[in-house]
KELUMVO-305407 format. One record per residue: residue number from 1; residue in three letters; x, y, z of N, C-alpha, C in turn. Coordinates in pm, 1 decimal. Example, Ala and Ser with C-alpha at 12.3 -4.5 7.8 and 13.67 -1.06 7.14 Angstrom:
KELUMVO-305407
+------+------+----------+----------+----------+----------+----------+----------+----------+----------+----------+
! resi ! resn !      n.X !      n.Y !      n.Z !     ca.X !     ca.Y !     ca.Z !      c.X !      c.Y !      c.Z !
+------+------+----------+----------+----------+----------+----------+----------+----------+----------+----------+
!    1 !  ALA !   1319.0 !   -569.0 !    780.0 !   1230.0 !   -450.0 !    780.0 !   1320.0 !   -330.0 !    780.0 !
!    2 !  SER !   1285.0 !   -225.0 !    708.0 !   1367.0 !   -106.0 !    714.0 !   1290.0 !      3.0 !    787.0 !
+------+------+----------+----------+----------+----------+----------+----------+----------+----------+----------+
//
This chain:
KELUMVO-305407
+------+------+----------+----------+----------+----------+----------+----------+----------+----------+----------+
! resi ! resn !      n.X !      n.Y !      n.Z !     ca.X !     ca.Y !     ca.Z !      c.X !      c.Y !      c.Z !
+------+------+----------+----------+----------+----------+----------+----------+----------+----------+----------+
!    1 !  MET !     85.9 !   -116.1 !      0.0 !      0.0 !      0.0 !      0.0 !     90.6 !    122.4 !      0.0 !
!    2 !  PHE !     51.0 !    222.9 !    -73.8 !    129.6 !    345.2 !    -85.3 !     40.0 !    464.8 !    -60.1 !
!    3 !  VAL !    102.3 !    576.6 !    -23.3 !     25.3 !    697.3 !      2.2 !     94.9 !    815.9 !    -63.5 !
!    4 !  LEU !     15.6 !    901.7 !   -124.6 !     64.3 !   1024.7 !   -186.8 !    -37.9 !   1133.3 !   -155.8 !
!    5 !  ARG !      7.7 !   1237.8 !    -87.5 !    -79.7 !   1348.2 !    -47.3 !   -206.1 !   1298.8 !     22.9 !
!    6 !  GLY !   -190.4 !   1203.5 !    114.0 !   -301.8 !   1154.4 !    193.4 !   -391.7 !   1053.8 !    125.6 !
!    7 !  ARG !   -363.5 !   1019.0 !      1.7 !   -444.7 !    920.8 !    -69.2 !   -372.0 !    787.5 !    -73.2 !
!    8 !  ARG !   -440.1 !    685.4 !    -30.9 !   -382.4 !    550.8 !    -37.9 !   -407.7 !    492.9 !   -175.7 !
!    9 !  PHE !   -311.4 !    416.5 !   -223.9 !   -332.5 !    349.8 !   -352.0 !   -241.9 !    228.5 !   -362.5 !
!   10 !  ASN !   -274.9 !    145.1 !   -457.5 !   -198.7 !     24.7 !   -484.3 !   -127.8 !     44.7 !   -617.8 !
!   11 !  LEU !     -1.9 !      8.8 !   -623.7 !     76.5 !     27.1 !   -746.7 !     20.0 !    -49.4 !   -864.9 !
!   12 !  GLU !    -47.4 !   -159.8 !   -838.8 !    -96.7 !   -244.7 !   -946.6 !   -181.1 !   -166.4 !  -1046.3 !
!   13 !  GLY !   -249.0 !    -63.4 !  -1000.7 !   -332.4 !     15.6 !  -1089.4 !   -254.4 !     95.9 !  -1191.0 !
!   14 !  PHE !   -125.3 !    113.9 !  -1168.3 !    -42.9 !    195.3 !  -1257.8 !     56.4 !    114.7 !  -1341.3 !
!   15 !  LEU !     90.1 !     -4.7 !  -1300.4 !    202.4 !    -76.5 !  -1361.3 !    187.0 !    -99.0 !  -1510.7 !
!   16 !  SER !     67.9 !   -118.7 !  -1558.9 !     49.3 !   -143.3 !  -1702.1 !     13.0 !    -15.0 !  -1777.8 !
!   17 !  THR !      9.0 !     96.6 !  -1707.3 !    -23.8 !    224.3 !  -1772.2 !     87.4 !    324.7 !  -1741.4 !
!   18 !  SER !     50.4 !    449.3 !  -1732.1 !    148.4 !    552.1 !  -1697.0 !    104.2 !    622.3 !  -1570.3 !
!   19 !  TRP !    197.8 !    691.7 !  -1509.6 !    170.4 !    768.2 !  -1388.6 !    210.2 !    912.3 !  -1416.0 !
!   20 !  THR !    123.8 !   1006.5 !  -1380.0 !    149.2 !   1148.3 !  -1403.8 !    186.8 !   1214.2 !  -1272.0 !
!   21 !  ASP !    303.1 !   1280.4 !  -1269.2 !    347.7 !   1345.5 !  -1145.7 !    280.8 !   1481.9 !  -1128.7 !
!   22 !  ASP !    317.6 !   1552.5 !  -1021.8 !    257.1 !   1682.5 !   -991.7 !    283.7 !   1788.4 !  -1097.7 !
!   23 !  ASN !    387.0 !   1770.0 !  -1177.2 !    419.9 !   1866.1 !  -1282.6 !    355.3 !   1831.2 !  -1415.8 !
!   24 !  GLY !    273.7 !   1726.8 !  -1418.3 !    206.4 !   1687.2 !  -1540.9 !    289.9 !   1599.3 !  -1631.9 !
!   25 !  ILE !    403.4 !   1552.7 !  -1583.9 !    490.8 !   1467.5 !  -1664.9 !    448.3 !   1322.1 !  -1646.8 !
!   26 !  GLN !    429.4 !   1255.6 !  -1759.6 !    391.1 !   1114.7 !  -1753.6 !    514.9 !   1027.3 !  -1748.0 !
!   27 !  HIS !    508.1 !    925.6 !  -1661.6 !    616.7 !    830.0 !  -1645.5 !    561.5 !    690.4 !  -1667.0 !
!   28 !  PRO !    641.0 !    599.5 !  -1720.3 !    594.5 !    460.3 !  -1729.8 !    560.5 !    408.7 !  -1589.7 !
!   29 !  GLY !    446.6 !    343.1 !  -1578.2 !    402.9 !    292.7 !  -1448.3 !    503.6 !    202.0 !  -1381.9 !
!   30 !  GLN !    583.6 !    131.3 !  -1462.0 !    683.3 !     39.2 !  -1406.9 !    784.6 !    110.8 !  -1317.1 !
!   31 !  LEU !    805.9 !    240.3 !  -1341.2 !    901.5 !    315.0 !  -1258.0 !    858.0 !    321.4 !  -1111.5 !
!   32 !  LEU !    729.6 !    303.9 !  -1086.1 !    680.4 !    307.6 !   -948.4 !    733.9 !    191.1 !   -865.0 !
!   33 !  ARG !    787.4 !     90.2 !   -930.1 !    848.7 !    -20.5 !   -855.5 !    981.0 !     22.6 !   -791.9 !
!   34 !  ASP !   1041.9 !    128.1 !   -842.6 !   1172.0 !    175.1 !   -795.8 !   1154.0 !    262.4 !   -670.6 !
!   35 !  PRO !   1208.7 !    219.2 !   -554.7 !   1193.1 !    295.7 !   -431.0 !   1250.1 !    437.3 !   -441.2 !
!   36 !  ASP !   1361.4 !    454.9 !   -514.6 !   1418.6 !    589.4 !   -528.8 !   1325.1 !    680.2 !   -607.5 !
!   37 !  PHE !   1262.5 !    627.5 !   -710.8 !   1166.5 !    705.8 !   -790.3 !   1048.6 !    748.0 !   -702.5 !
!   38 !  ARG !    999.0 !    653.1 !   -620.2 !    886.5 !    685.3 !   -531.4 !    925.9 !    793.1 !   -431.9 !
!   39 !  THR !   1045.2 !    782.3 !   -373.7 !   1092.2 !    881.7 !   -276.8 !   1102.8 !   1019.1 !   -342.3 !
!   40 !  LEU !   1157.0 !   1024.8 !   -462.2 !   1172.0 !   1150.0 !   -535.9 !   1037.9 !   1220.5 !   -555.7 !
!   41 !  HIS !    932.3 !   1143.0 !   -571.9 !    800.3 !   1200.0 !   -599.7 !    709.3 !   1203.7 !   -476.1 !
!   42 !  GLY !    765.5 !   1177.8 !   -358.1 !    688.1 !   1189.2 !   -234.2 !    589.7 !   1077.3 !   -209.1 !
!   43 !  ILE !    613.6 !    963.2 !   -270.2 !    525.2 !    848.0 !   -251.3 !    583.8 !    763.3 !   -139.5 !
!   44 !  GLU !    503.5 !    745.8 !    -34.5 !    549.6 !    668.2 !     80.5 !    485.3 !    530.1 !     80.1 !
!   45 !  GLU !    565.1 !    430.7 !    114.3 !    508.9 !    297.0 !    130.6 !    463.8 !    284.6 !    275.0 !
!   46 !  ILE !    345.0 !    235.6 !    292.6 !    292.1 !    213.7 !    427.2 !    249.9 !     67.6 !    436.7 !
!   47 !  PRO !    250.8 !     12.7 !    557.4 !    207.2 !   -126.5 !    569.5 !     58.6 !   -137.9 !    535.8 !
!   48 !  ASP !     23.5 !   -248.4 !    474.2 !   -118.2 !   -271.9 !    449.6 !   -188.5 !   -272.5 !    583.9 !
!   49 !  PRO !   -299.7 !   -200.5 !    592.9 !   -369.2 !   -199.6 !    721.3 !   -417.8 !   -339.2 !    755.7 !
!   50 !  THR !   -406.1 !   -373.3 !    881.6 !   -460.4 !   -500.3 !    927.2 !   -608.2 !   -476.4 !    949.1 !
!   51 !  ARG !   -685.6 !   -533.9 !    861.0 !   -828.8 !   -509.8 !    867.3 !   -897.8 !   -643.8 !    883.0 !
!   52 !  GLY !  -1001.3 !   -641.0 !    964.7 !  -1078.8 !   -762.3 !    984.2 !  -1165.7 !   -786.9 !    863.6 !
!   53 !  ASN !  -1290.9 !   -763.4 !    880.3 !  -1388.3 !   -790.3 !    778.1 !  -1412.8 !   -661.0 !    700.9 !
!   54 !  ASP !  -1347.8 !   -645.9 !    585.3 !  -1352.7 !   -519.8 !    512.2 !  -1494.2 !   -468.4 !    486.6 !
!   55 !  GLU !  -1584.0 !   -557.1 !    441.9 !  -1715.1 !   -505.1 !    405.3 !  -1792.0 !   -456.1 !    526.3 !
!   56 !  ILE !  -1757.3 !   -504.5 !    644.2 !  -1823.9 !   -459.0 !    766.1 !  -1753.0 !   -337.8 !    825.1 !
!   57 !  GLU !  -1620.6 !   -341.0 !    834.7 !  -1548.7 !   -240.5 !    911.5 !  -1496.4 !   -121.4 !    832.4 !
!   58 !  TYR !  -1486.9 !   -133.2 !    701.5 !  -1426.1 !    -26.7 !    622.9 !  -1509.2 !      8.2 !    500.6 !
!   59 !  THR !  -1501.8 !    133.8 !    462.6 !  -1564.4 !    181.3 !    340.6 !  -1454.1 !    210.7 !    241.3 !
!   60 !  GLN !  -1467.6 !    162.4 !    121.2 !  -1370.5 !    191.7 !     16.4 !  -1441.9 !    268.8 !    -93.1 !
!   61 !  GLU !  -1391.3 !    386.7 !   -121.4 !  -1450.7 !    469.5 !   -223.9 !  -1345.1 !    500.9 !   -328.7 !
!   62 !  ILE !  -1385.4 !    496.9 !   -453.8 !  -1293.0 !    535.5 !   -559.5 !  -1293.0 !    687.2 !   -562.9 !
!   63 !  ASP !  -1175.0 !    742.7 !   -552.5 !  -1159.8 !    887.7 !   -559.1 !  -1126.4 !    918.0 !   -704.3 !
!   64 !  VAL !  -1012.1 !    967.3 !   -734.1 !   -966.2 !    985.9 !   -871.3 !   -891.2 !    857.5 !   -904.7 !
!   65 !  ALA !   -945.6 !    779.5 !   -997.7 !   -888.8 !    648.0 !  -1027.0 !   -739.0 !    658.1 !  -1050.0 !
!   66 !  PRO !   -660.1 !    564.9 !  -1006.4 !   -693.8 !    444.1 !   -932.6 !   -679.4 !    460.8 !   -781.4 !
!   67 !  TYR !   -690.8 !    582.6 !   -731.3 !   -683.4 !    602.5 !   -586.8 !   -809.2 !    549.8 !   -519.5 !
!   68 !  ILE !   -790.0 !    490.0 !   -405.2 !   -901.7 !    440.0 !   -327.0 !   -888.1 !    498.6 !   -187.7 !
!   69 !  ILE !   -994.5 !    555.8 !   -139.4 !   -995.3 !    608.8 !     -4.2 !  -1055.3 !    501.4 !     85.5 !
!   70 !  ILE !   -980.9 !    460.9 !    185.6 !  -1026.3 !    357.3 !    278.2 !  -1045.2 !    424.0 !    413.1 !
!   71 !  THR !  -1167.6 !    424.0 !    461.1 !  -1196.1 !    486.9 !    588.7 !  -1270.1 !    389.6 !    679.3 !
!   72 !  PRO !  -1239.0 !    393.8 !    807.9 !  -1314.1 !    307.7 !    900.3 !  -1460.6 !    351.6 !    906.9 !
!   73 !  LYS !  -1548.7 !    255.7 !    919.9 !  -1689.6 !    286.7 !    935.9 !  -1714.7 !    327.5 !   1080.6 !
!   74 !  THR !  -1822.7 !    398.8 !   1101.6 !  -1859.6 !    440.6 !   1236.7 !  -1909.5 !    319.1 !   1314.3 !
!   75 !  PRO !  -1906.4 !    325.0 !   1446.5 !  -1961.3 !    213.5 !   1525.7 !  -2107.0 !    183.2 !   1489.8 !
!   76 !  GLU !  -2182.9 !    286.4 !   1458.6 !  -2323.3 !    265.1 !   1422.9 !  -2335.5 !    188.5 !   1290.7 !
!   77 !  GLN !  -2250.0 !    222.8 !   1193.9 !  -2250.7 !    151.4 !   1066.3 !  -2208.8 !      6.2 !   1085.1 !
!   78 !  ILE !  -2106.0 !    -16.3 !   1167.3 !  -2058.7 !   -153.0 !   1192.2 !  -2169.0 !   -234.5 !   1259.5 !
!   79 !  GLU !  -2236.1 !   -175.1 !   1357.8 !  -2343.2 !   -246.7 !   1427.4 !  -2455.6 !   -283.2 !   1330.7 !
!   80 !  ALA !  -2497.8 !   -189.5 !   1247.8 !  -2606.0 !   -215.9 !   1153.0 !  -2568.1 !   -325.7 !   1053.6 !
!   81 !  LEU !  -2446.4 !   -323.2 !   1004.0 !  -2402.2 !   -425.6 !    908.7 !  -2386.9 !   -561.7 !    976.1 !
!   82 !  THR !  -2340.7 !   -562.2 !   1099.3 !  -2327.5 !   -688.1 !   1173.2 !  -2464.8 !   -750.4 !   1196.9 !
!   83 !  VAL !  -2559.9 !   -668.9 !   1241.9 !  -2696.3 !   -718.3 !   1264.2 !  -2753.9 !   -771.8 !   1133.1 !
!   84 !  SER !  -2733.5 !   -699.3 !   1025.2 !  -2784.7 !   -742.3 !    895.6 !  -2723.9 !   -875.8 !    853.2 !
!   85 !  LYS !  -2593.3 !   -889.7 !    872.7 !  -2525.2 !  -1013.7 !    833.6 !  -2576.6 !  -1131.5 !    917.0 !
!   86 !  LEU !  -2582.8 !  -1115.2 !   1048.3 !  -2625.4 !  -1224.9 !   1135.6 !  -2771.8 !  -1261.7 !   1111.9 !
!   87 !  THR !  -2858.8 !  -1162.1 !   1101.2 !  -3000.3 !  -1193.0 !   1079.2 !  -3022.0 !  -1255.8 !    941.6 !
!   88 !  GLY !  -2944.0 !  -1213.8 !    843.4 !  -2954.7 !  -1276.0 !    711.0 !  -2918.6 !  -1422.9 !    714.9 !
!   89 !  TRP !  -2809.6 !  -1455.0 !    786.2 !  -2769.8 !  -1595.9 !    798.0 !  -2876.9 !  -1678.5 !    867.3 !
!   90 !  ILE !  -2932.7 !  -1623.5 !    974.8 !  -3033.9 !  -1697.7 !   1051.3 !  -3159.6 !  -1716.9 !    968.2 !
!   91 !  GLN !  -3206.3 !  -1609.2 !    903.9 !  -3328.3 !  -1620.8 !    823.9 !  -3310.9 !  -1721.0 !    710.7 !
!   92 !  GLN !  -3196.7 !  -1718.5 !    645.6 !  -3170.4 !  -1813.9 !    538.1 !  -3172.6 !  -1957.2 !    592.9 !
!   93 !  TYR !  -3111.8 !  -1978.2 !    708.6 !  -3108.0 !  -2110.5 !    770.1 !  -3249.1 !  -2158.3 !    806.0 !
!   94 !  LEU !  -3328.8 !  -2071.1 !    867.1 !  -3465.4 !  -2108.7 !    903.9 !  -3545.9 !  -2147.5 !    779.5 !
!   95 !  ASP !  -3531.6 !  -2067.1 !    674.4 !  -3603.3 !  -2097.8 !    549.8 !  -3556.0 !  -2229.5 !    488.6 !
!   96 !  GLU !  -3425.3 !  -2254.0 !    490.2 !  -3371.6 !  -2379.0 !    435.4 !  -3425.3 !  -2500.1 !    511.1 !
!   97 !  GLN !  -3434.2 !  -2490.3 !    643.4 !  -3484.4 !  -2602.6 !    722.7 !  -3631.4 !  -2630.6 !    691.2 !
!   98 !  ALA !  -3710.2 !  -2525.1 !    672.3 !  -3851.0 !  -2543.6 !    636.5 !  -3864.0 !  -2602.9 !    495.3 !
!   99 !  GLN !  -3778.7 !  -2559.1 !    404.9 !  -3782.7 !  -2610.7 !    268.3 !  -3747.0 !  -2758.6 !    262.4 !
!  100 !  LYS !  -3662.9 !  -2803.9 !    354.8 !  -3624.5 !  -2945.8 !    356.4 !  -3744.0 !  -3037.5 !    378.5 !
!  101 !  VAL !  -3848.9 !  -2986.8 !    444.4 !  -3966.4 !  -3070.7 !    468.3 !  -4086.9 !  -3026.1 !    384.8 !
!  102 !  GLY !  -4060.6 !  -2945.0 !    280.3 !  -4163.9 !  -2916.0 !    182.8 !  -4233.4 !  -2781.9 !    190.2 !
!  103 !  TYR !  -4196.9 !  -2696.9 !    282.1 !  -4258.7 !  -2564.1 !    287.9 !  -4180.1 !  -2466.5 !    200.4 !
!  104 !  ASP !  -4244.1 !  -2356.7 !    163.3 !  -4175.0 !  -2253.4 !     85.0 !  -4066.0 !  -2185.9 !    166.9 !
!  105 !  ASN !  -4097.2 !  -2160.0 !    294.0 !  -4004.6 !  -2093.1 !    385.1 !  -4056.0 !  -2112.4 !    527.3 !
!  106 !  VAL !  -3987.3 !  -2059.6 !    625.0 !  -4027.7 !  -2080.8 !    764.0 !  -4160.1 !  -2010.9 !    795.4 !
!  107 !  LEU !  -4186.2 !  -1897.9 !    731.5 !  -4313.4 !  -1829.1 !    752.5 !  -4429.3 !  -1918.7 !    709.1 !
!  108 !  SER !  -4413.0 !  -1982.3 !    594.5 !  -4514.1 !  -2075.7 !    545.7 !  -4531.3 !  -2191.7 !    643.0 !
!  109 !  ALA !  -4420.7 !  -2244.2 !    694.4 !  -4426.9 !  -2355.6 !    789.9 !  -4501.1 !  -2315.3 !    916.6 !
!  110 !  CYS !  -4485.8 !  -2192.5 !    960.6 !  -4551.6 !  -2145.3 !   1083.2 !  -4698.4 !  -2110.8 !   1060.9 !
!  111 !  SER !  -4736.9 !  -2088.9 !    938.4 !  -4871.8 !  -2038.8 !    909.9 !  -4982.3 !  -2140.1 !    938.8 !
!  112 !  TYR !  -4949.2 !  -2266.1 !    953.0 !  -5050.7 !  -2368.6 !    977.8 !  -5080.0 !  -2388.4 !   1126.2 !
!  113 !  ALA !  -5014.5 !  -2314.7 !   1213.8 !  -5028.6 !  -2335.0 !   1358.0 !  -5159.9 !  -2281.9 !   1414.4 !
!  114 !  ALA !  -5223.9 !  -2186.0 !   1348.6 !  -5338.3 !  -2115.5 !   1407.6 !  -5466.9 !  -2197.0 !   1416.8 !
!  115 !  ILE !  -5489.2 !  -2285.8 !   1321.6 !  -5615.2 !  -2360.9 !   1324.5 !  -5587.5 !  -2510.7 !   1314.2 !
!  116 !  ALA !  -5681.9 !  -2589.9 !   1358.6 !  -5666.1 !  -2735.1 !   1354.2 !  -5659.4 !  -2782.7 !   1208.9 !
!  117 !  ASN !  -5552.4 !  -2856.4 !   1178.6 !  -5534.3 !  -2914.1 !   1045.9 !  -5425.2 !  -3019.2 !   1055.1 !
!  118 !  ALA !  -5404.5 !  -3092.2 !    948.4 !  -5306.5 !  -3201.1 !    949.8 !  -5163.6 !  -3151.6 !    974.2 !
!  119 !  PHE !  -5134.7 !  -3027.7 !    939.5 !  -4998.6 !  -2974.8 !    952.7 !  -4975.8 !  -2897.7 !   1082.8 !
!  120 !  GLN !  -5080.7 !  -2881.6 !   1161.6 !  -5070.0 !  -2798.1 !   1281.2 !  -4961.9 !  -2843.2 !   1379.6 !
!  121 !  PRO !  -4950.9 !  -2971.7 !   1414.3 !  -4845.4 !  -3009.5 !   1509.9 !  -4704.3 !  -2972.9 !   1461.8 !
!  122 !  GLU !  -4676.9 !  -3002.2 !   1335.6 !  -4545.9 !  -2967.8 !   1280.6 !  -4528.5 !  -2816.6 !   1273.9 !
!  123 !  SER !  -4633.6 !  -2747.3 !   1237.9 !  -4628.2 !  -2602.0 !   1228.3 !  -4599.0 !  -2537.9 !   1363.3 !
!  124 !  ILE !  -4658.3 !  -2591.5 !   1467.6 !  -4633.3 !  -2538.9 !   1602.6 !  -4486.1 !  -2556.0 !   1639.2 !
!  125 !  THR !  -4426.7 !  -2668.9 !   1602.5 !  -4284.3 !  -2686.9 !   1634.0 !  -4198.8 !  -2586.2 !   1558.1 !
!  126 !  PHE !  -4235.4 !  -2556.8 !   1433.1 !  -4161.8 !  -2454.4 !   1359.2 !  -4177.8 !  -2318.0 !   1424.7 !
!  127 !  LEU !  -4299.4 !  -2287.5 !   1469.0 !  -4326.2 !  -2159.1 !   1533.0 !  -4245.2 !  -2144.2 !   1661.5 !
!  128 !  GLU !  -4245.8 !  -2247.8 !   1745.1 !  -4169.5 !  -2243.6 !   1870.9 !  -4019.3 !  -2237.4 !   1843.7 !
!  129 !  TRP !  -3974.5 !  -2315.8 !   1747.6 !  -3831.8 !  -2319.1 !   1713.7 !  -3784.5 !  -2186.1 !   1658.2 !
!  130 !  ARG !  -3863.2 !  -2128.4 !   1566.2 !  -3827.7 !  -1997.5 !   1509.7 !  -3817.8 !  -1892.7 !   1620.0 !
!  131 !  SER !  -3913.4 !  -1892.7 !   1712.1 !  -3910.8 !  -1797.1 !   1823.3 !  -3788.6 !  -1817.5 !   1911.5 !
!  132 !  ALA !  -3753.4 !  -1942.7 !   1937.1 !  -3635.3 !  -1972.2 !   2019.3 !  -3507.0 !  -1926.7 !   1948.9 !
!  133 !  CYS !  -3501.1 !  -1946.1 !   1817.7 !  -3382.9 !  -1902.5 !   1742.2 !  -3367.0 !  -1751.5 !   1747.6 !
!  134 !  TRP !  -3477.3 !  -1678.4 !   1728.3 !  -3467.7 !  -1531.6 !   1730.0 !  -3440.8 !  -1479.1 !   1870.9 !
!  135 !  ALA !  -3493.9 !  -1546.1 !   1973.0 !  -3462.8 !  -1504.5 !   2110.5 !  -3313.0 !  -1521.7 !   2136.1 !
!  136 !  TYR !  -3256.9 !  -1633.0 !   2090.2 !  -3113.1 !  -1656.1 !   2104.0 !  -3034.5 !  -1548.7 !   2028.8 !
!  137 !  ALA !  -3078.7 !  -1518.9 !   1906.4 !  -3008.3 !  -1419.8 !   1823.8 !  -3011.3 !  -1281.4 !   1888.7 !
!  138 !  HIS !  -3124.6 !  -1242.4 !   1942.4 !  -3133.4 !  -1110.4 !   2006.8 !  -3044.0 !  -1103.3 !   2129.9 !
!  139 !  GLN !  -3038.5 !  -1212.2 !   2206.8 !  -2949.1 !  -1213.0 !   2323.0 !  -2803.4 !  -1206.4 !   2278.8 !
!  140 !  LEU !  -2769.1 !  -1278.1 !   2173.6 !  -2632.4 !  -1274.8 !   2121.4 !  -2595.4 !  -1133.1 !   2077.0 !
!  141 !  MET !  -2686.0 !  -1067.1 !   2006.5 !  -2656.3 !   -931.2 !   1959.7 !  -2641.5 !   -833.7 !   2076.7 !
!  142 !  THR !  -2720.1 !   -854.2 !   2181.6 !  -2705.0 !   -772.2 !   2302.2 !  -2569.0 !   -796.7 !   2364.8 !
!  143 !  ASP !  -2528.1 !   -923.3 !   2371.3 !  -2397.7 !   -958.3 !   2428.8 !  -2283.1 !   -902.1 !   2344.8 !
!  144 !  ILE !  -2296.2 !   -905.9 !   2213.7 !  -2192.1 !   -849.9 !   2126.1 !  -2179.9 !   -700.4 !   2148.8 !
!  145 !  LYS !  -2293.6 !   -632.2 !   2154.0 !  -2293.1 !   -487.2 !   2174.0 !  -2231.5 !   -450.4 !   2308.7 !
!  146 !  ALA !  -2254.8 !   -533.0 !   2409.4 !  -2201.0 !   -507.3 !   2543.6 !  -2054.4 !   -549.5 !   2556.5 !
!  147 !  GLY !  -2001.5 !   -615.0 !   2453.2 !  -1862.9 !   -659.6 !   2458.3 !  -1844.2 !   -792.9 !   2528.4 !
!  148 !  ASN !  -1953.8 !   -864.0 !   2553.1 !  -1947.3 !   -993.1 !   2621.9 !  -1938.8 !  -1111.7 !   2526.8 !
!  149 !  ALA !  -1946.4 !  -1085.3 !   2396.9 !  -1935.4 !  -1192.0 !   2296.6 !  -1875.6 !  -1130.1 !   2170.2 !
!  150 !  THR !  -1815.6 !  -1214.6 !   2089.9 !  -1761.5 !  -1169.4 !   1962.0 !  -1855.9 !  -1211.3 !   1850.2 !
!  151 !  VAL !  -1841.5 !  -1149.2 !   1735.9 !  -1925.0 !  -1183.3 !   1621.1 !  -1878.8 !  -1319.1 !   1567.9 !
!  152 !  PRO !  -1968.3 !  -1416.9 !   1568.6 !  -1929.5 !  -1550.3 !   1520.6 !  -1930.1 !  -1557.8 !   1368.9 !
!  153 !  ASP !  -1862.0 !  -1659.0 !   1316.1 !  -1874.4 !  -1684.2 !   1173.2 !  -2006.6 !  -1759.2 !   1151.1 !
!  154 !  ARG !  -2043.2 !  -1778.9 !   1026.2 !  -2173.3 !  -1837.6 !    993.5 !  -2191.7 !  -1976.2 !   1055.8 !
!  155 !  ASP !  -2093.0 !  -2062.9 !   1038.9 !  -2106.9 !  -2199.9 !   1088.9 !  -2119.4 !  -2204.0 !   1241.0 !
!  156 !  THR !  -2042.8 !  -2120.5 !   1309.0 !  -2048.8 !  -2116.5 !   1455.4 !  -2185.6 !  -2066.7 !   1501.3 !
!  157 !  LEU !  -2234.8 !  -1962.5 !   1436.6 !  -2366.2 !  -1908.1 !   1472.8 !  -2475.7 !  -2011.8 !   1453.8 !
!  158 !  LEU !  -2480.3 !  -2073.0 !   1337.1 !  -2586.7 !  -2169.3 !   1308.8 !  -2576.0 !  -2292.1 !   1398.2 !
!  159 !  GLY !  -2453.4 !  -2331.5 !   1433.1 !  -2435.0 !  -2445.3 !   1522.7 !  -2478.8 !  -2417.0 !   1665.3 !
!  160 !  ALA !  -2486.6 !  -2290.0 !   1701.1 !  -2526.9 !  -2253.3 !   1836.9 !  -2677.5 !  -2231.3 !   1850.4 !
!  161 !  LEU !  -2749.2 !  -2228.1 !   1739.2 !  -2894.1 !  -2207.0 !   1745.3 !  -2964.6 !  -2327.8 !   1804.7 !
!  162 !  PRO !  -3081.4 !  -2305.6 !   1864.4 !  -3161.3 !  -2420.8 !   1909.7 !  -3186.5 !  -2514.8 !   1792.6 !
!  163 !  VAL !  -3202.8 !  -2641.6 !   1822.8 !  -3220.1 !  -2743.4 !   1718.8 !  -3365.2 !  -2789.3 !   1717.5 !
!  164 !  ARG !  -3424.3 !  -2790.8 !   1601.1 !  -3559.7 !  -2844.2 !   1585.0 !  -3546.7 !  -2994.3 !   1565.2 !
!  165 !  VAL !  -3615.6 !  -3069.2 !   1649.4 !  -3605.6 !  -3214.2 !   1643.7 !  -3732.8 !  -3269.7 !   1582.0 !
!  166 !  GLY !  -3716.7 !  -3340.7 !   1470.0 !  -3830.3 !  -3406.6 !   1405.9 !  -3944.4 !  -3312.3 !   1379.2 !
!  167 !  GLY !  -4063.0 !  -3365.9 !   1389.6 !  -4180.0 !  -3284.7 !   1361.6 !  -4253.2 !  -3242.5 !   1486.0 !
!  168 !  SER !  -4194.1 !  -3266.9 !   1603.0 !  -4274.8 !  -3240.3 !   1721.7 !  -4208.9 !  -3155.1 !   1829.0 !
!  169 !  ALA !  -4080.4 !  -3123.1 !   1817.8 !  -4018.1 !  -3047.3 !   1926.6 !  -3889.3 !  -2983.1 !   1880.7 !
!  170 !  TYR !  -3835.7 !  -2898.4 !   1965.5 !  -3704.0 !  -2841.4 !   1943.7 !  -3629.6 !  -2850.2 !   2075.6 !
!  171 !  THR !  -3497.4 !  -2847.1 !   2068.0 !  -3419.5 !  -2846.4 !   2191.0 !  -3342.9 !  -2715.1 !   2196.8 !
!  172 !  PRO !  -3348.8 !  -2647.9 !   2311.1 !  -3275.1 !  -2522.7 !   2323.4 !  -3125.1 !  -2546.1 !   2307.3 !
!  173 !  SER !  -3057.3 !  -2445.2 !   2260.6 !  -2913.4 !  -2453.6 !   2242.0 !  -2842.5 !  -2459.9 !   2376.6 !
!  174 !  THR !  -2739.4 !  -2541.1 !   2381.3 !  -2651.9 !  -2543.9 !   2498.6 !  -2512.4 !  -2498.4 !   2460.5 !
!  175 !  ASN !  -2501.4 !  -2442.1 !   2338.4 !  -2370.8 !  -2399.9 !   2288.0 !  -2352.0 !  -2250.3 !   2307.9 !
!  176 !  PRO !  -2284.0 !  -2208.5 !   2414.0 !  -2257.6 !  -2064.4 !   2428.0 !  -2151.8 !  -2021.8 !   2327.0 !
!  177 !  LEU !  -2163.6 !  -1900.4 !   2279.5 !  -2061.3 !  -1848.0 !   2186.6 !  -1958.0 !  -1772.7 !   2263.4 !
+------+------+----------+----------+----------+----------+----------+----------+----------+----------+----------+
//
């Protein structure tokens, strides 16, 4: 990663083209590989930032190509994106489990619980299980916000959710994150 006048950029964007200095003189992009050339033109090499999850923690905007401005997101932006990511994973998982037994999605599976019908017992288990999963998810998000838990990866999160057993019950999760 390199920086020139406060703009971060990667040399790869210039190597096959040309680079124009502050005086308007074009140079072959390959010259940027030379540390003395970079020093002469005020280009500093900086370590690549150690970044966790780029799409969650950082915003990358194209400034004047090929410069990219990388800025940390605000805590509010990170929280909103984290909630969106976790809830998306959970909703997809709930829908996939309902689809495995023939429903369109978990909402469809829960819709048969209200009145007596052949699907009502199974529907009630989906309704209870879905509620238990979301209760777990809300507690996890509260714990993450309070600093008492870290954001899990997808497999860890789904493995910690309550498990729906067969067509008649679910078992609460015993897997703390």
